[in-house]
N, CA, C and O atoms as a GROMACS GRO file, in nm:
protein
  576
    1UNK      N    1  -0.251   1.832   0.638
    1UNK     CA    2  -0.206   1.697   0.610
    1UNK      C    3  -0.054   1.699   0.592
    1UNK      O    4  -0.002   1.780   0.515
    2UNK      N    5   0.014   1.613   0.659
    2UNK     CA    6   0.160   1.606   0.652
    2UNK      C    7   0.201   1.516   0.536
    2UNK      O    8   0.142   1.411   0.511
    3UNK      N    9   0.303   1.560   0.466
    3UNK     CA   10   0.358   1.479   0.359
    3UNK      C   11   0.471   1.397   0.417
    3UNK      O   12   0.562   1.451   0.480
    4UNK      N   13   0.465   1.267   0.396
    4UNK     CA   14   0.568   1.178   0.447
    4UNK      C   15   0.700   1.200   0.375
    4UNK      O   16   0.705   1.255   0.265
    5UNK      N   17   0.808   1.154   0.440
    5UNK     CA   18   0.942   1.170   0.384
    5UNK      C   19   0.954   1.105   0.247
    5UNK      O   20   1.013   1.163   0.156
    6UNK      N   21   0.898   0.985   0.231
    6UNK     CA   22   0.907   0.914   0.103
    6UNK      C   23   0.832   0.989  -0.007
    6UNK      O   24   0.879   0.998  -0.120
    7UNK      N   25   0.714   1.043   0.027
    7UNK     CA   26   0.636   1.119  -0.071
    7UNK      C   27   0.710   1.246  -0.112
    7UNK      O   28   0.713   1.283  -0.229
    8UNK      N   29   0.770   1.312  -0.014
    8UNK     CA   30   0.844   1.434  -0.042
    8UNK      C   31   0.964   1.404  -0.130
    8UNK      O   32   0.992   1.477  -0.225
    9UNK      N   33   1.036   1.296  -0.099
    9UNK     CA   34   1.151   1.256  -0.178
    9UNK      C   35   1.109   1.220  -0.320
    9UNK      O   36   1.177   1.255  -0.416
   10UNK      N   37   0.996   1.152  -0.332
   10UNK     CA   38   0.945   1.115  -0.463
   10UNK      C   39   0.909   1.239  -0.545
   10UNK      O   40   0.937   1.245  -0.665
   11UNK      N   41   0.846   1.338  -0.480
   11UNK     CA   42   0.809   1.462  -0.549
   11UNK      C   43   0.934   1.538  -0.592
   11UNK      O   44   0.939   1.592  -0.702
   12UNK      N   45   1.037   1.541  -0.506
   12UNK     CA   46   1.161   1.608  -0.542
   12UNK      C   47   1.228   1.536  -0.658
   12UNK      O   48   1.286   1.599  -0.746
   13UNK      N   49   1.221   1.404  -0.657
   13UNK     CA   50   1.279   1.326  -0.767
   13UNK      C   51   1.208   1.354  -0.897
   13UNK      O   52   1.273   1.368  -1.001
   14UNK      N   53   1.075   1.364  -0.895
   14UNK     CA   54   0.998   1.394  -1.015
   14UNK      C   55   1.029   1.536  -1.063
   14UNK      O   56   1.048   1.558  -1.182
   15UNK      N   57   1.033   1.631  -0.970
   15UNK     CA   58   1.065   1.769  -1.008
   15UNK      C   59   1.204   1.779  -1.068
   15UNK      O   60   1.226   1.852  -1.166
   16UNK      N   61   1.298   1.707  -1.010
   16UNK     CA   62   1.434   1.706  -1.064
   16UNK      C   63   1.439   1.646  -1.203
   16UNK      O   64   1.507   1.698  -1.291
   17UNK      N   65   1.366   1.538  -1.223
   17UNK     CA   66   1.361   1.474  -1.355
   17UNK      C   67   1.300   1.569  -1.458
   17UNK      O   68   1.354   1.585  -1.567
   18UNK      N   69   1.188   1.632  -1.422
   18UNK     CA   70   1.122   1.725  -1.514
   18UNK      C   71   1.212   1.845  -1.544
   18UNK      O   72   1.220   1.888  -1.659
   19UNK      N   73   1.278   1.898  -1.444
   19UNK     CA   74   1.368   2.011  -1.465
   19UNK      C   75   1.484   1.973  -1.557
   19UNK      O   76   1.527   2.053  -1.640
   20UNK      N   77   1.534   1.852  -1.543
   20UNK     CA   78   1.644   1.806  -1.627
   20UNK      C   79   1.602   1.792  -1.773
   20UNK      O   80   1.685   1.806  -1.863
   21UNK      N   81   1.474   1.765  -1.798
   21UNK     CA   82   1.424   1.749  -1.934
   21UNK      C   83   1.387   1.882  -2.000
   21UNK      O   84   1.361   1.887  -2.120
   22UNK      N   85   1.383   1.988  -1.922
   22UNK     CA   86   1.337   2.118  -1.970
   22UNK      C   87   1.407   2.167  -2.097
   22UNK      O   88   1.337   2.215  -2.186
   23UNK      N   89   1.539   2.158  -2.110
   23UNK     CA   90   1.603   2.207  -2.234
   23UNK      C   91   1.560   2.130  -2.359
   23UNK      O   92   1.550   2.188  -2.467
   24UNK      N   93   1.534   2.000  -2.345
   24UNK     CA   94   1.491   1.920  -2.459
   24UNK      C   95   1.345   1.950  -2.495
   24UNK      O   96   1.310   1.958  -2.612
   25UNK      N   97   1.261   1.966  -2.394
   25UNK     CA   98   1.121   1.999  -2.419
   25UNK      C   99   1.111   2.138  -2.481
   25UNK      O  100   1.027   2.161  -2.568
   26UNK      N  101   1.195   2.232  -2.437
   26UNK     CA  102   1.200   2.364  -2.498
   26UNK      C  103   1.233   2.352  -2.646
   26UNK      O  104   1.174   2.423  -2.728
   27UNK      N  105   1.325   2.264  -2.681
   27UNK     CA  106   1.359   2.242  -2.822
   27UNK      C  107   1.241   2.189  -2.901
   27UNK      O  108   1.216   2.233  -3.013
   28UNK      N  109   1.167   2.096  -2.843
   28UNK     CA  110   1.049   2.040  -2.912
   28UNK      C  111   0.944   2.149  -2.935
   28UNK      O  112   0.887   2.158  -3.043
   29UNK      N  113   0.920   2.232  -2.834
   29UNK     CA  114   0.823   2.342  -2.848
   29UNK      C  115   0.871   2.439  -2.955
   29UNK      O  116   0.792   2.483  -3.038
   30UNK      N  117   1.000   2.472  -2.955
   30UNK     CA  118   1.057   2.563  -3.055
   30UNK      C  119   1.041   2.506  -3.196
   30UNK      O  120   0.998   2.577  -3.287
   31UNK      N  121   1.074   2.380  -3.214
   31UNK     CA  122   1.067   2.316  -3.346
   31UNK      C  123   0.922   2.312  -3.396
   31UNK      O  124   0.895   2.347  -3.511
   32UNK      N  125   0.830   2.269  -3.311
   32UNK     CA  126   0.690   2.261  -3.354
   32UNK      C  127   0.632   2.398  -3.385
   32UNK      O  128   0.556   2.413  -3.481
   33UNK      N  129   0.666   2.499  -3.305
   33UNK     CA  130   0.617   2.634  -3.330
   33UNK      C  131   0.673   2.687  -3.462
   33UNK      O  132   0.601   2.750  -3.540
   34UNK      N  133   0.801   2.660  -3.488
   34UNK     CA  134   0.860   2.702  -3.614
   34UNK      C  135   0.795   2.635  -3.733
   34UNK      O  136   0.770   2.700  -3.835
   35UNK      N  137   0.767   2.505  -3.722
   35UNK     CA  138   0.701   2.433  -3.832
   35UNK      C  139   0.560   2.486  -3.857
   35UNK      O  140   0.517   2.499  -3.971
   36UNK      N  141   0.488   2.515  -3.749
   36UNK     CA  142   0.353   2.568  -3.764
   36UNK      C  143   0.354   2.706  -3.829
   36UNK      O  144   0.268   2.736  -3.911
   37UNK      N  145   0.452   2.790  -3.793
   37UNK     CA  146   0.462   2.921  -3.856
   37UNK      C  147   0.507   2.907  -4.001
   37UNK      O  148   0.458   2.980  -4.088
   38UNK      N  149   0.598   2.817  -4.028
   38UNK     CA  150   0.651   2.796  -4.163
   38UNK      C  151   0.539   2.767  -4.262
   38UNK      O  152   0.544   2.812  -4.376
   39UNK      N  153   0.438   2.692  -4.219
   39UNK     CA  154   0.329   2.661  -4.312
   39UNK      C  155   0.251   2.786  -4.352
   39UNK      O  156   0.193   2.790  -4.461
   40UNK      N  157   0.248   2.889  -4.267
   40UNK     CA  158   0.181   3.014  -4.302
   40UNK      C  159   0.256   3.084  -4.417
   40UNK      O  160   0.194   3.135  -4.510
   41UNK      N  161   0.388   3.085  -4.410
   41UNK     CA  162   0.467   3.144  -4.517
   41UNK      C  163   0.460   3.063  -4.646
   41UNK      O  164   0.447   3.120  -4.754
   42UNK      N  165   0.468   2.931  -4.634
   42UNK     CA  166   0.460   2.845  -4.752
   42UNK      C  167   0.324   2.858  -4.820
   42UNK      O  168   0.316   2.853  -4.943
   43UNK      N  169   0.220   2.873  -4.742
   43UNK     CA  170   0.086   2.891  -4.797
   43UNK      C  171   0.083   3.014  -4.887
   43UNK      O  172   0.023   3.012  -4.994
   44UNK      N  173   0.149   3.121  -4.845
   44UNK     CA  174   0.146   3.246  -4.920
   44UNK      C  175   0.221   3.236  -5.052
   44UNK      O  176   0.183   3.301  -5.150
   45UNK      N  177   0.329   3.156  -5.057
   45UNK     CA  178   0.413   3.152  -5.176
   45UNK      C  179   0.393   3.031  -5.266
   45UNK      O  180   0.404   3.043  -5.388
   46UNK      N  181   0.364   2.916  -5.209
   46UNK     CA  182   0.347   2.797  -5.294
   46UNK      C  183   0.209   2.734  -5.279
   46UNK      O  184   0.182   2.628  -5.338
   47UNK      N  185   0.122   2.796  -5.203
   47UNK     CA  186  -0.014   2.744  -5.188
   47UNK      C  187  -0.022   2.613  -5.112
   47UNK      O  188  -0.118   2.538  -5.128
   48UNK      N  189   0.079   2.584  -5.030
   48UNK     CA  190   0.080   2.460  -4.951
   48UNK      C  191   0.073   2.494  -4.803
   48UNK      O  192   0.148   2.582  -4.760
   49UNK      N  193  -0.009   2.432  -4.724
   49UNK     CA  194  -0.099   2.321  -4.755
   49UNK      C  195  -0.232   2.365  -4.819
   49UNK      O  196  -0.304   2.282  -4.873
   50UNK      N  197  -0.264   2.494  -4.813
   50UNK     CA  198  -0.382   2.546  -4.882
   50UNK      C  199  -0.344   2.682  -4.941
   50UNK      O  200  -0.256   2.750  -4.890
   51UNK      N  201  -0.412   2.720  -5.049
   51UNK     CA  202  -0.384   2.850  -5.111
   51UNK      C  203  -0.476   2.956  -5.050
   51UNK      O  204  -0.596   2.934  -5.037
   52UNK      N  205  -0.420   3.071  -5.012
   52UNK     CA  206  -0.502   3.180  -4.959
   52UNK      C  207  -0.582   3.246  -5.073
   52UNK      O  208  -0.560   3.216  -5.190
   53UNK      N  209  -0.673   3.334  -5.036
   53UNK     CA  210  -0.754   3.403  -5.135
   53UNK      C  211  -0.669   3.487  -5.230
   53UNK      O  212  -0.695   3.489  -5.350
   54UNK      N  213  -0.570   3.554  -5.179
   54UNK     CA  214  -0.484   3.640  -5.262
   54UNK      C  215  -0.354   3.568  -5.295
   54UNK      O  216  -0.246   3.607  -5.249
   55UNK      N  217  -0.364   3.462  -5.373
   55UNK     CA  218  -0.248   3.379  -5.407
   55UNK      C  219  -0.212   3.398  -5.552
   55UNK      O  220  -0.303   3.393  -5.635
   56UNK      N  221  -0.091   3.417  -5.588
   56UNK     CA  222   0.023   3.453  -5.504
   56UNK      C  223   0.013   3.599  -5.461
   56UNK      O  224  -0.057   3.677  -5.525
   57UNK      N  225   0.080   3.636  -5.355
   57UNK     CA  226   0.070   3.774  -5.308
   57UNK      C  227   0.145   3.870  -5.401
   57UNK      O  228   0.248   3.832  -5.458
   58UNK      N  229   0.095   3.991  -5.416
   58UNK     CA  230   0.169   4.090  -5.496
   58UNK      C  231   0.306   4.116  -5.434
   58UNK      O  232   0.319   4.132  -5.313
   59UNK      N  233   0.408   4.119  -5.519
   59UNK     CA  234   0.544   4.135  -5.471
   59UNK      C  235   0.558   4.265  -5.390
   59UNK      O  236   0.511   4.371  -5.430
   60UNK      N  237   0.624   4.253  -5.276
   60UNK     CA  238   0.654   4.362  -5.182
   60UNK      C  239   0.529   4.418  -5.112
   60UNK      O  240   0.536   4.524  -5.051
   61UNK      N  241   0.416   4.348  -5.122
   61UNK     CA  242   0.298   4.385  -5.042
   61UNK      C  243   0.323   4.341  -4.898
   61UNK      O  244   0.416   4.265  -4.872
   62UNK      N  245   0.241   4.388  -4.805
   62UNK     CA  246   0.256   4.345  -4.665
   62UNK      C  247   0.239   4.194  -4.653
   62UNK      O  248   0.309   4.130  -4.575
   63UNK      N  249   0.148   4.137  -4.730
   63UNK     CA  250   0.126   3.992  -4.729
   63UNK      C  251   0.251   3.919  -4.777
   63UNK      O  252   0.289   3.816  -4.720
   64UNK      N  253   0.316   3.971  -4.880
   64UNK     CA  254   0.438   3.911  -4.935
   64UNK      C  255   0.552   3.922  -4.834
   64UNK      O  256   0.622   3.824  -4.808
   65UNK      N  257   0.572   4.042  -4.778
   65UNK     CA  258   0.679   4.063  -4.679
   65UNK      C  259   0.657   3.974  -4.558
   65UNK      O  260   0.752   3.914  -4.507
   66UNK      N  261   0.531   3.964  -4.511
   66UNK     CA  262   0.501   3.875  -4.400
   66UNK      C  263   0.535   3.730  -4.432
   66UNK      O  264   0.587   3.658  -4.346
   67UNK      N  265   0.508   3.688  -4.555
   67UNK     CA  266   0.541   3.552  -4.596
   67UNK      C  267   0.691   3.526  -4.595
   67UNK      O  268   0.735   3.420  -4.552
   68UNK      N  269   0.768   3.623  -4.642
   68UNK     CA  270   0.914   3.609  -4.642
   68UNK      C  271   0.965   3.596  -4.498
   68UNK      O  272   1.047   3.509  -4.468
   69UNK      N  273   0.915   3.682  -4.410
   69UNK     CA  274   0.956   3.677  -4.270
   69UNK      C  275   0.917   3.544  -4.208
   69UNK      O  276   0.994   3.486  -4.131
   70UNK      N  277   0.798   3.494  -4.240
   70UNK     CA  278   0.752   3.366  -4.184
   70UNK      C  279   0.836   3.248  -4.234
   70UNK      O  280   0.866   3.157  -4.157
   71UNK      N  281   0.873   3.250  -4.361
   71UNK     CA  282   0.954   3.139  -4.415
   71UNK      C  283   1.095   3.143  -4.358
   71UNK      O  284   1.144   3.043  -4.304
   72UNK      N  285   1.161   3.257  -4.369
   72UNK     CA  286   1.299   3.267  -4.320
   72UNK      C  287   1.302   3.247  -4.168
   72UNK      O  288   1.383   3.169  -4.117
   73UNK      N  289   1.214   3.317  -4.097
   73UNK     CA  290   1.210   3.304  -3.951
   73UNK      C  291   1.171   3.164  -3.907
   73UNK      O  292   1.228   3.111  -3.811
   74UNK      N  293   1.075   3.103  -3.976
   74UNK     CA  294   1.033   2.967  -3.942
   74UNK      C  295   1.147   2.867  -3.956
   74UNK      O  296   1.166   2.782  -3.870
   75UNK      N  297   1.224   2.878  -4.065
   75UNK     CA  298   1.337   2.788  -4.086
   75UNK      C  299   1.443   2.810  -3.977
   75UNK      O  300   1.495   2.714  -3.922
   76UNK      N  301   1.474   2.936  -3.947
   76UNK     CA  302   1.572   2.964  -3.842
   76UNK      C  303   1.528   2.910  -3.707
   76UNK      O  304   1.608   2.855  -3.632
   77UNK      N  305   1.400   2.926  -3.675
   77UNK     CA  306   1.348   2.875  -3.548
   77UNK      C  307   1.353   2.723  -3.544
   77UNK      O  308   1.393   2.666  -3.443
   78UNK      N  309   1.314   2.657  -3.652
   78UNK     CA  310   1.318   2.510  -3.655
   78UNK      C  311   1.461   2.460  -3.634
   78UNK      O  312   1.484   2.366  -3.558
   79UNK      N  313   1.556   2.523  -3.701
   79UNK     CA  314   1.695   2.481  -3.688
   79UNK      C  315   1.757   2.523  -3.555
   79UNK      O  316   1.855   2.465  -3.510
   80UNK      N  317   1.698   2.625  -3.492
   80UNK     CA  318   1.758   2.679  -3.370
   80UNK      C  319   1.882   2.759  -3.402
   80UNK      O  320   1.980   2.757  -3.328
   81UNK      N  321   1.878   2.830  -3.514
   81UNK     CA  322   1.990   2.912  -3.560
   81UNK      C  323   1.952   3.059  -3.546
   81UNK      O  324   1.850   3.102  -3.599
   82UNK      N  325   2.034   3.136  -3.476
   82UNK     CA  326   2.002   3.276  -3.445
   82UNK      C  327   1.862   3.285  -3.383
   82UNK      O  328   1.781   3.370  -3.420
   83UNK      N  329   1.836   3.196  -3.290
   83UNK     CA  330   1.702   3.181  -3.232
   83UNK      C  331   1.651   3.309  -3.168
   83UNK      O  332   1.539   3.351  -3.195
   84UNK      N  333   1.730   3.371  -3.085
   84UNK     CA  334   1.682   3.490  -3.013
   84UNK      C  335   1.653   3.606  -3.109
   84UNK      O  336   1.545   3.665  -3.098
   85UNK      N  337   1.743   3.642  -3.201
   85UNK     CA  338   1.708   3.751  -3.293
   85UNK      C  339   1.588   3.716  -3.382
   85UNK      O  340   1.503   3.800  -3.408
   86UNK      N  341   1.582   3.591  -3.429
   86UNK     CA  342   1.469   3.550  -3.513
   86UNK      C  343   1.338   3.557  -3.434
   86UNK      O  344   1.237   3.603  -3.485
   87UNK      N  345   1.341   3.512  -3.310
   87UNK     CA  346   1.221   3.516  -3.225
   87UNK      C  347   1.180   3.660  -3.198
   87UNK      O  348   1.060   3.689  -3.191
   88UNK      N  349   1.275   3.749  -3.182
   88UNK     CA  350   1.245   3.891  -3.160
   88UNK      C  351   1.170   3.949  -3.281
   88UNK      O  352   1.067   4.015  -3.266
   89UNK      N  353   1.223   3.923  -3.399
   89UNK     CA  354   1.159   3.974  -3.522
   89UNK      C  355   1.022   3.911  -3.541
   89UNK      O  356   0.926   3.981  -3.575
   90UNK      N  357   1.011   3.780  -3.520
   90UNK     CA  358   0.882   3.713  -3.538
   90UNK      C  359   0.778   3.758  -3.437
   90UNK      O  360   0.661   3.774  -3.471
   91UNK      N  361   0.820   3.778  -3.313
   91UNK     CA  362   0.726   3.826  -3.212
   91UNK      C  363   0.671   3.963  -3.251
   91UNK      O  364   0.551   3.988  -3.240
   92UNK      N  365   0.759   4.051  -3.298
   92UNK     CA  366   0.716   4.182  -3.343
   92UNK      C  367   0.626   4.175  -3.465
   92UNK      O  368   0.524   4.244  -3.472
   93UNK      N  369   0.663   4.090  -3.560
   93UNK     CA  370   0.582   4.076  -3.682
   93UNK      C  371   0.442   4.027  -3.648
   93UNK      O  372   0.344   4.074  -3.706
   94UNK      N  373   0.432   3.935  -3.556
   94UNK     CA  374   0.300   3.880  -3.520
   94UNK      C  375   0.219   3.979  -3.437
   94UNK      O  376   0.096   3.979  -3.445
   95UNK      N  377   0.285   4.061  -3.358
   95UNK     CA  378   0.212   4.167  -3.287
   95UNK      C  379   0.154   4.268  -3.387
   95UNK      O  380   0.039   4.309  -3.375
   96UNK      N  381   0.236   4.306  -3.487
   96UNK     CA  382   0.187   4.397  -3.591
   96UNK      C  383   0.073   4.332  -3.669
   96UNK      O  384  -0.028   4.397  -3.696
   97UNK      N  385   0.089   4.206  -3.703
   97UNK     CA  386  -0.017   4.132  -3.774
   97UNK      C  387  -0.147   4.138  -3.696
   97UNK      O  388  -0.253   4.166  -3.751
   98UNK      N  389  -0.138   4.111  -3.567
   98UNK     CA  390  -0.259   4.110  -3.484
   98UNK      C  391  -0.324   4.248  -3.483
   98UNK      O  392  -0.444   4.260  -3.508
   99UNK      N  393  -0.246   4.351  -3.453
   99UNK     CA  394  -0.306   4.484  -3.436
   99UNK      C  395  -0.349   4.547  -3.568
   99UNK      O  396  -0.442   4.628  -3.570
  100UNK      N  397  -0.285   4.512  -3.679
  100UNK     CA  398  -0.326   4.568  -3.808
  100UNK      C  399  -0.445   4.495  -3.870
  100UNK      O  400  -0.534   4.558  -3.926
  101UNK      N  401  -0.446   4.361  -3.860
  101UNK     CA  402  -0.543   4.283  -3.937
  101UNK      C  403  -0.652   4.217  -3.854
  101UNK      O  404  -0.758   4.185  -3.907
  102UNK      N  405  -0.628   4.194  -3.726
  102UNK     CA  406  -0.726   4.123  -3.644
  102UNK      C  407  -0.800   4.215  -3.547
  102UNK      O  408  -0.922   4.215  -3.542
  103UNK      N  409  -0.726   4.292  -3.469
  103UNK     CA  410  -0.786   4.375  -3.364
  103UNK      C  411  -0.893   4.472  -3.416
  103UNK      O  412  -0.991   4.495  -3.346
  104UNK      N  413  -0.878   4.530  -3.536
  104UNK     CA  414  -0.984   4.622  -3.583
  104UNK      C  415  -1.121   4.554  -3.602
  104UNK      O  416  -1.224   4.621  -3.602
  105UNK      N  417  -1.122   4.422  -3.617
  105UNK     CA  418  -1.248   4.350  -3.638
  105UNK      C  419  -1.326   4.331  -3.508
  105UNK      O  420  -1.449   4.332  -3.509
  106UNK      N  421  -1.255   4.315  -3.397
  106UNK     CA  422  -1.319   4.292  -3.266
  106UNK      C  423  -1.211   4.300  -3.159
  106UNK      O  424  -1.093   4.281  -3.187
  107UNK      N  425  -1.253   4.328  -3.036
  107UNK     CA  426  -1.160   4.333  -2.923
  107UNK      C  427  -1.111   4.193  -2.887
  107UNK      O  428  -0.997   4.178  -2.841
  108UNK      N  429  -1.194   4.092  -2.906
  108UNK     CA  430  -1.164   3.956  -2.860
  108UNK      C  431  -1.095   3.873  -2.968
  108UNK      O  432  -1.146   3.863  -3.080
  109UNK      N  433  -0.979   3.813  -2.937
  109UNK     CA  434  -0.907   3.734  -3.037
  109UNK      C  435  -0.989   3.620  -3.097
  109UNK      O  436  -0.975   3.590  -3.216
  110UNK      N  437  -1.074   3.557  -3.019
  110UNK     CA  438  -1.156   3.449  -3.074
  110UNK      C  439  -1.254   3.502  -3.177
  110UNK      O  440  -1.283   3.435  -3.276
  111UNK      N  441  -1.305   3.622  -3.154
  111UNK     CA  442  -1.401   3.682  -3.246
  111UNK      C  443  -1.335   3.740  -3.370
  111UNK      O  444  -1.397   3.747  -3.476
  112UNK      N  445  -1.208   3.783  -3.359
  112UNK     CA  446  -1.143   3.847  -3.474
  112UNK      C  447  -1.048   3.753  -3.549
  112UNK      O  448  -0.982   3.795  -3.644
  113UNK      N  449  -1.040   3.626  -3.508
  113UNK     CA  450  -0.956   3.528  -3.576
  113UNK      C  451  -0.808   3.544  -3.548
  113UNK      O  452  -0.725   3.489  -3.621
  114UNK      N  453  -0.772   3.617  -3.444
  114UNK     CA  454  -0.632   3.644  -3.416
  114UNK      C  455  -0.570   3.564  -3.305
  114UNK      O  456  -0.458   3.595  -3.263
  115UNK      N  457  -0.638   3.461  -3.257
  115UNK     CA  458  -0.581   3.387  -3.143
  115UNK      C  459  -0.448   3.320  -3.180
  115UNK      O  460  -0.359   3.312  -3.095
  116UNK      N  461  -0.432   3.273  -3.303
  116UNK     CA  462  -0.304   3.212  -3.343
  116UNK      C  463  -0.193   3.317  -3.344
  116UNK      O  464  -0.082   3.290  -3.298
  117UNK      N  465  -0.223   3.436  -3.396
  117UNK     CA  466  -0.122   3.543  -3.399
  117UNK      C  467  -0.077   3.580  -3.258
  117UNK      O  468   0.042   3.600  -3.234
  118UNK      N  469  -0.172   3.590  -3.165
  118UNK     CA  470  -0.139   3.624  -3.026
  118UNK      C  471  -0.054   3.513  -2.964
  118UNK      O  472   0.047   3.541  -2.899
  119UNK      N  473  -0.094   3.389  -2.984
  119UNK     CA  474  -0.020   3.277  -2.926
  119UNK      C  475   0.121   3.269  -2.983
  119UNK      O  476   0.218   3.256  -2.908
  120UNK      N  477   0.134   3.277  -3.117
  120UNK     CA  478   0.266   3.279  -3.178
  120UNK      C  479   0.350   3.393  -3.123
  120UNK      O  480   0.467   3.374  -3.089
  121UNK      N  481   0.292   3.512  -3.114
  121UNK     CA  482   0.363   3.630  -3.065
  121UNK      C  483   0.424   3.603  -2.927
  121UNK      O  484   0.540   3.634  -2.903
  122UNK      N  485   0.345   3.545  -2.837
  122UNK     CA  486   0.395   3.524  -2.702
  122UNK      C  487   0.488   3.405  -2.691
  122UNK      O  488   0.576   3.405  -2.605
  123UNK      N  489   0.473   3.303  -2.774
  123UNK     CA  490   0.570   3.192  -2.773
  123UNK      C  491   0.705   3.243  -2.822
  123UNK      O  492   0.808   3.210  -2.763
  124UNK      N  493   0.705   3.323  -2.928
  124UNK     CA  494   0.832   3.379  -2.977
  124UNK      C  495   0.890   3.477  -2.877
  124UNK      O  496   1.012   3.484  -2.861
  125UNK      N  497   0.805   3.553  -2.809
  125UNK     CA  498   0.853   3.643  -2.704
  125UNK      C  499   0.924   3.562  -2.595
  125UNK      O  500   1.029   3.602  -2.546
  126UNK      N  501   0.866   3.448  -2.556
  126UNK     CA  502   0.928   3.360  -2.457
  126UNK      C  503   1.063   3.309  -2.507
  126UNK      O  504   1.159   3.304  -2.430
  127UNK      N  505   1.071   3.271  -2.634
  127UNK     CA  506   1.196   3.217  -2.689
  127UNK      C  507   1.309   3.320  -2.688
  127UNK      O  508   1.426   3.283  -2.682
  128UNK      N  509   1.274   3.449  -2.695
  128UNK     CA  510   1.378   3.552  -2.685
  128UNK      C  511   1.454   3.534  -2.554
  128UNK      O  512   1.577   3.547  -2.552
  129UNK      N  513   1.384   3.505  -2.447
  129UNK     CA  514   1.445   3.494  -2.315
  129UNK      C  515   1.491   3.352  -2.283
  129UNK      O  516   1.594   3.335  -2.217
  130UNK      N  517   1.417   3.251  -2.328
  130UNK     CA  518   1.449   3.112  -2.295
  130UNK      C  519   1.561   3.057  -2.382
  130UNK      O  520   1.634   2.967  -2.339
  131UNK      N  521   1.574   3.108  -2.502
  131UNK     CA  522   1.676   3.055  -2.593
  131UNK      C  523   1.624   2.934  -2.669
  131UNK      O  524   1.505   2.904  -2.664
  132UNK      N  525   1.714   2.866  -2.739
  132UNK     CA  526   1.673   2.761  -2.831
  132UNK      C  527   1.651   2.623  -2.771
  132UNK      O  528   1.585   2.539  -2.832
  133UNK      N  529   1.705   2.597  -2.654
  133UNK     CA  530   1.699   2.462  -2.598
  133UNK      C  531   1.821   2.382  -2.640
  133UNK      O  532   1.911   2.432  -2.707
  134UNK      N  533   1.823   2.256  -2.598
  134UNK     CA  534   1.941   2.171  -2.615
  134UNK      C  535   1.964   2.128  -2.760
  134UNK      O  536   2.079   2.120  -2.805
  135UNK      N  537   1.858   2.101  -2.834
  135UNK     CA  538   1.870   2.050  -2.969
  135UNK      C  539   1.860   2.166  -3.068
  135UNK      O  540   1.753   2.193  -3.122
  136UNK      N  541   1.970   2.233  -3.090
  136UNK     CA  542   1.970   2.349  -3.180
  136UNK      C  543   2.109   2.373  -3.234
  136UNK      O  544   2.209   2.330  -3.176
  137UNK      N  545   2.115   2.441  -3.347
  137UNK     CA  546   2.243   2.480  -3.402
  137UNK      C  547   2.311   2.579  -3.308
  137UNK      O  548   2.433   2.573  -3.288
  138UNK      N  549   2.233   2.670  -3.250
  138UNK     CA  550   2.291   2.766  -3.154
  138UNK      C  551   2.360   2.695  -3.039
  138UNK      O  552   2.470   2.734  -3.000
  139UNK      N  553   2.298   2.592  -2.984
  139UNK     CA  554   2.358   2.519  -2.873
  139UNK      C  555   2.486   2.448  -2.918
  139UNK      O  556   2.583   2.442  -2.843
  140UNK      N  557   2.486   2.395  -3.038
  140UNK     CA  558   2.605   2.327  -3.091
  140UNK      C  559   2.720   2.425  -3.113
  140UNK      O  560   2.837   2.390  -3.098
  141UNK      N  561   2.685   2.547  -3.149
  141UNK     CA  562   2.786   2.651  -3.173
  141UNK      C  563   2.825   2.724  -3.047
  141UNK      O  564   2.916   2.807  -3.048
  142UNK      N  565   2.757   2.693  -2.935
  142UNK     CA  566   2.788   2.758  -2.808
  142UNK      C  567   2.730   2.895  -2.794
  142UNK      O  568   2.778   2.975  -2.714
  143UNK      N  569   2.624   2.926  -2.872
  143UNK     CA  570   2.563   3.058  -2.871
  143UNK      C  571   2.438   3.064  -2.786
  143UNK      O  572   2.380   3.171  -2.772
  144UNK      N  573   2.394   2.952  -2.730
  144UNK     CA  574   2.267   2.946  -2.658
  144UNK      C  575   2.268   3.027  -2.536
  144UNK      O  576   2.168   3.032  -2.464
   0.00000   0.00000   0.00000
């Protein structure tokens, strides 16, 4: 089936529009991912939005250290400040979280409760390469 000139032009126009919006959509994904991770850290320290079983965590335990990384990293990701280094640390932290606490329970992330850790890990891994997007402190400072 041949695509007519008008249809092809329309598709190119749509692709161009979508490509032009990519830096802003990247910012929205970064902000939402940071907010979702931030709630994991806040849960560990202030019991919001829900308190975990081991609340508050013993100081300097792995749970406590993970919470600190999640709060600091989550805030940096939301702001888009030092996005690439923060995303690098968070991606590594979530990989460790998955392999230490989830993978021993089962091979499958759905069965071991680790699907969020895997997804967070790979979104942060992507942000290492993609950067913060248009709406970020890094972009305002020219560091993007």
